[in-house]
Every structure is written in C-alpha cells, then in structure tokens.
C-alpha positions as a Markdown table, in Angstrom:
| # | Residue | x | y | z |
|---|---|---|---|---|
| 1 | Met | 222.2 | 45.5 | -58.2 |
| 2 | Thr | 225.7 | 44.6 | -59.4 |
| 3 | Glu | 227.7 | 47.0 | -62.0 |
| 4 | Arg | 227.4 | 43.8 | -64.7 |
| 5 | Glu | 223.6 | 44.6 | -65.1 |
| 6 | Glu | 224.0 | 47.8 | -64.8 |
| 7 | His | 226.1 | 47.2 | -68.2 |
| 8 | Glu | 223.8 | 44.5 | -69.2 |
| 9 | Arg | 220.2 | 47.0 | -68.8 |
| 10 | Phe | 222.4 | 50.0 | -70.3 |
| 11 | Gly | 222.9 | 47.3 | -73.6 |
| 12 | His | 219.8 | 45.9 | -73.4 |
| 13 | Leu | 218.0 | 50.4 | -73.5 |
| 14 | Ala | 220.4 | 51.1 | -76.4 |
| 15 | Arg | 220.2 | 48.5 | -78.8 |
| 16 | Leu | 216.4 | 49.1 | -78.1 |
| 17 | Gly | 216.7 | 53.0 | -79.0 |
| 18 | Trp | 218.2 | 51.9 | -82.3 |
| 19 | Asp | 215.6 | 49.3 | -83.4 |
| 20 | Leu | 212.9 | 52.3 | -82.5 |
| 21 | Arg | 215.3 | 54.6 | -84.3 |
| 22 | Gly | 215.2 | 52.3 | -87.6 |
| 23 | Leu | 211.1 | 52.9 | -87.0 |
| 24 | Gly | 210.6 | 56.1 | -87.1 |
| 25 | Tyr | 210.3 | 57.3 | -83.2 |
| 26 | Asp | 212.7 | 60.1 | -81.8 |
| 27 | Ile | 214.1 | 58.6 | -78.8 |
| 28 | Ser | 216.6 | 59.5 | -76.1 |
| 29 | Leu | 218.3 | 57.7 | -73.2 |
| 30 | Val | 218.2 | 59.4 | -70.2 |
| 31 | Ile | 220.9 | 58.3 | -67.6 |
| 32 | Pro | 220.3 | 59.7 | -65.1 |
| 33 | Ala | 222.8 | 60.9 | -62.0 |
| 34 | Thr | 221.5 | 59.1 | -59.7 |
| 35 | Gly | 218.6 | 55.1 | -60.5 |
| 36 | Ser | 218.6 | 53.4 | -63.1 |
| 37 | Pro | 218.6 | 54.1 | -67.0 |
| 38 | Val | 215.1 | 54.4 | -69.3 |
| 39 | Leu | 214.7 | 54.9 | -73.2 |
| 40 | Gln | 212.4 | 58.1 | -73.8 |
| 41 | Met | 210.6 | 57.4 | -76.6 |
| 42 | Cys | 208.2 | 59.8 | -78.5 |
| 43 | Thr | 204.7 | 58.1 | -79.5 |
| 44 | Lys | 203.1 | 58.5 | -82.6 |
| 45 | Thr | 200.1 | 61.0 | -80.6 |
| 46 | Gly | 202.9 | 62.8 | -79.6 |
| 47 | Ala | 202.2 | 60.5 | -76.1 |
| 48 | Arg | 205.9 | 60.3 | -73.6 |
| 49 | Leu | 206.6 | 56.9 | -72.8 |
| 50 | His | 209.3 | 55.4 | -70.4 |
| 51 | Ile | 210.7 | 52.2 | -71.1 |
| 52 | Thr | 213.3 | 50.3 | -69.0 |
| 53 | Ala | 214.6 | 46.8 | -69.0 |
| 54 | Ile | 214.5 | 44.7 | -65.5 |
| 55 | Arg | 215.6 | 42.0 | -64.6 |
| 56 | Arg | 212.8 | 39.1 | -64.5 |
| 57 | Tyr | 212.5 | 35.0 | -63.3 |
| 58 | Cys | 212.7 | 34.7 | -67.3 |
| 59 | Gly | 215.9 | 37.4 | -68.2 |
| 60 | Trp | 216.0 | 40.6 | -68.9 |
| 61 | Val | 212.3 | 42.1 | -70.2 |
| 62 | Phe | 211.3 | 46.1 | -71.1 |
| 63 | Thr | 208.9 | 47.3 | -69.6 |
| 64 | Trp | 206.2 | 50.4 | -70.1 |
| 65 | Arg | 204.8 | 53.1 | -69.2 |
| 66 | Pro | 203.1 | 56.1 | -70.2 |
| 67 | Trp | 204.9 | 59.3 | -68.7 |
| 68 | Trp | 201.8 | 60.5 | -67.0 |
| 69 | Ala | 201.0 | 57.2 | -65.5 |
| 70 | Arg | 201.7 | 56.7 | -61.8 |
| 71 | Leu | 202.1 | 52.4 | -61.3 |
| 72 | Trp | 203.9 | 50.2 | -63.2 |
| 73 | Arg | 201.1 | 47.3 | -65.2 |
| 74 | Arg | 202.9 | 43.9 | -64.5 |
| 75 | Asp | 200.8 | 43.0 | -67.8 |
| 76 | Arg | 203.1 | 45.6 | -70.2 |
| 77 | Trp | 206.6 | 44.1 | -71.0 |
| 78 | Val | 208.1 | 41.8 | -74.0 |
| 79 | Val | 211.8 | 40.0 | -73.3 |
| 80 | Ala | 214.8 | 42.2 | -73.8 |
| 81 | His | 216.4 | 39.1 | -76.3 |
| 82 | Ala | 213.1 | 39.1 | -78.5 |
| 83 | Asp | 214.3 | 40.2 | -81.6 |
| 84 | Asn | 211.0 | 41.6 | -82.7 |
| 85 | Ala | 211.5 | 43.6 | -79.0 |
| 86 | Ala | 210.9 | 47.2 | -80.5 |
| 87 | Ala | 208.4 | 46.0 | -83.4 |
| 88 | Ile | 206.4 | 44.3 | -80.7 |
| 89 | Ile | 206.6 | 47.4 | -78.6 |
| 90 | Ala | 205.2 | 50.5 | -81.1 |
| 91 | Ala | 202.0 | 48.1 | -81.6 |
| 92 | Glu | 201.5 | 47.9 | -78.7 |
| 93 | Val | 202.2 | 52.0 | -77.4 |
| 94 | Asn | 200.4 | 53.6 | -80.6 |
| 95 | Met | 196.5 | 51.4 | -80.0 |
C-alpha cells in the first residue's frame, strides 16, 4: 500500500471517529508501529469493535467486527464517503 493510501485510510478513520464521538461513543484511534490503523469503538453494551477502512472495487469502505471474531464478516461494511456512515455503524452494532 502506498503512503498516499495510508494517509487516506487515516483520514477516513479520523473523520468517522469524530462522527461516532458526536453520537456519544467512546472512540480510540489505534496506530500500531506496524500494520494499519484501526478505530476502536466501545458500544452501548460495552463490547469493543475494531473498525478499519479498506479500498474495495467501489472505493473506500468501513468494515467492522467484534474484537473476539476471527473472520471478517463480509456483509458488515458501509461506504466511507456516506454522510451517515457513523449512524449506520451505530445502528448495526447496537441491534
């Protein structure tokens, strides 16, 4: 992945973090020494989710899973440029 793509990924996660924070969620942006950054979200029930931004055929998307899940759920994603991405994620994780 190029440096430009890493900056785009970080920008998408930072924007989503602010939006989720505005909805009342505890958010941490984790930037590891190696690997890609992830957004850690604490749901209303206390579960921790890791949200990442990845590039797919349709552009950048956010995907998430519970911290204990071993496989990414391919059906859990939303387009990163959606104005209501934070609201969609919040609704999905608090079902």
